[in-house]
C-alpha positions, 0 to 999 in steps of 0.5 A: 499500499505504501506505493499509493503514497509515492503518487503526486498529493495534488493529483490525487486530490484532485481525483479525489475531488472529482469522485466526490462529484461523482458520488454526491450527484449520483447520491440523488438516484441511490435505492433498493431499485438501482442495486448497481448505481447505488454500489457505484455511489459507494465505491466512489464515496470509498475511493474518494474518502481513499484519495483524501486520506492519501493526500493528507499524507504529504498535504495540510489536511486542512487545505488538503479538506478544503479543496477536496470540499471545493472541487465537490461543492464547485463539481455538484452545482455544476451537475445540478445546473447541467444535468439536473436543470437547477438554477443558473443564476448570476449569483450562484455564478458568482459564488462558484467562482468564489470556491474556485478561487479559494481553492487556487488560492489554498494550492498556491499558498498552501506551502505543500508543493 
């Protein structure tokens, strides 16, 4: 398992964040009537958490968690707008951009490379 820790923690964190988008977006459709989808959502959730754990072995936990949740929030909001027809207002767009700015700022000023 130590080979997992050899990956670039920022790449692992981004992948974990994208997996968070998958499970957060898919959770809307989880249920006994959809066992394959439900297992996929559960697998994405576990993989996302494992990726976050791997990233925190080399990155500050506060930075990693904020970036992970930020990717998830921006991604889930985007999926909500594009796939589920949720409102795409200017205020929502500005808020999403603020989250993205926070993620970039944390990456730039985390002190971890």
